C-alpha positions, -999 to +999 in steps of 0.1 A: -566-333-451-548-330-424-570-306-408-594-331-410-569-361-395-558-335-363-597-330-356-601-362-358-567-374-334-580-350-314-606-371-301-595-403-308-560-400-294-579-392-256-606-413-263-584-447-273-561-440-241-588-438-222-598-469-225-568-480-228-565-471-188-601-483-183-591-516-196-557-516-170-579-510-147-603-535-148-574-560-152-562-553-121-533-534-127-531-503-104-497-490-104-488-464-132-465-486-151-491-510-168-517-478-171-492-454-185-483-483-206-518-488-219-525-451-224-494-450-244-504-477-263-544-466-271-521-432-283-503-448-305-535-468-320-551-441-328-532-429-349-537-454-384-571-449-370-574-414-375-554-420-409-577-443-424-613-422-407-602-389-424-594-410-456-625-429-458-646-397-449-627-378-473-635-403-503-668-401-493-668-361-495-700-352-527-684-322-521-647-328-526-647-339-563-624-337-593-613-304-603 
C-alpha cells in the first residue's frame, strides 16, 4: 500500500493545493500569505484523502486476496 499511497499522494496533493489556490483567488485574496495558506491546507488535506483512497482501492482489489 505505501507505493499506491505515494502515487495517489502525488496526484491529490497537486490537485487539492491547486484547488485551494483557486478558491483563495476567487474569494479575492491576492496577497501571497492567503494563497500560500490555502495551498498548504490543500496539501495537508491530501494526506488523509490519499490514505483513505489507497486503503479502499486495496480492499477492492480481487488479486490481493489472503495468502
